[in-house]
C-alpha positions as CSV (number, residue, x, y, z in Angstrom):
1,X,0.1,0.2,0.1
2,X,1.3,3.6,-0.7
3,X,0.0,6.8,0.8
4,X,-1.2,9.5,-1.8
5,X,-2.7,11.9,0.7
6,X,-2.3,12.2,4.5
7,X,-3.3,14.7,7.1
8,X,-1.1,15.9,9.6
9,X,-2.2,17.7,12.6
10,X,0.0,20.5,14.0
11,X,0.2,21.0,17.2
12,X,3.5,20.9,19.3
13,X,7.0,21.4,19.1
14,X,9.1,18.7,20.5
15,X,12.1,20.2,22.3
16,X,15.7,18.6,22.8
17,X,14.4,17.2,26.0
18,X,11.5,15.5,24.7
19,X,9.2,17.6,26.4
20,X,6.0,19.1,24.2
21,X,5.8,22.6,23.6
22,X,2.2,24.0,22.2
23,X,2.5,26.0,18.9
24,X,1.3,29.4,18.7
25,X,-0.7,28.5,16.0
26,X,-1.9,24.9,15.5
27,X,-2.9,23.7,12.3
28,X,-3.8,20.7,9.7
29,X,-1.8,19.9,6.8
30,X,-3.0,18.2,4.3
31,X,-0.2,17.0,1.8
32,X,-1.1,14.9,-1.2
33,X,2.7,15.0,-2.2
34,X,2.8,15.8,-6.1
35,X,5.8,13.2,-6.2
36,X,3.2,10.4,-4.9
37,X,0.6,11.3,-7.2
38,X,2.6,11.2,-10.1
39,X,4.0,7.8,-8.8
40,X,0.5,6.6,-8.9
41,X,-0.5,8.0,-11.7
42,X,2.0,6.5,-14.1
43,X,2.0,3.4,-12.2
44,X,5.4,3.3,-10.7
45,X,6.5,1.8,-7.4
46,X,8.9,4.2,-6.2
47,X,8.4,8.2,-6.5
48,X,12.2,7.9,-8.3
49,X,10.9,5.7,-10.6
50,X,8.7,8.8,-12.3
51,X,9.8,11.4,-15.1
52,X,9.3,14.2,-11.9
53,X,13.2,12.5,-11.0
54,X,14.2,10.3,-13.6
55,X,15.7,13.0,-15.9
56,X,17.8,14.5,-12.8
57,X,18.7,11.0,-11.8
58,X,20.3,10.3,-15.1
59,X,21.8,13.3,-15.4
60,X,23.9,12.6,-11.7
61,X,24.7,9.0,-13.3
62,X,26.2,10.3,-16.2
63,X,28.4,13.2,-14.4
64,X,29.1,11.1,-11.6
65,X,29.7,7.6,-13.4
66,X,27.7,6.1,-10.7
67,X,24.7,4.0,-11.3
68,X,21.8,4.8,-9.3
69,X,19.4,2.2,-10.6
70,X,21.8,-0.4,-10.8
71,X,23.6,0.1,-7.5
72,X,20.7,1.2,-5.2
73,X,21.0,-1.1,-2.3
74,X,17.2,-2.4,-1.2
């Protein structure tokens, strides 16, 4: 299962000591990630296999001579 849309309730800031501090303005972030939507619409199983990221990844592969798709560890 892949999450396309999520709701994040912004209410607290976690401080370095682990305690929670109320935010001055509380809100809900209803995030539908563009890259996740593209992944679903293009029938891919990874955001990185969509036309959003593939051209950049291919450029980096050429310039670095590192094969992201061939060398990626699962």
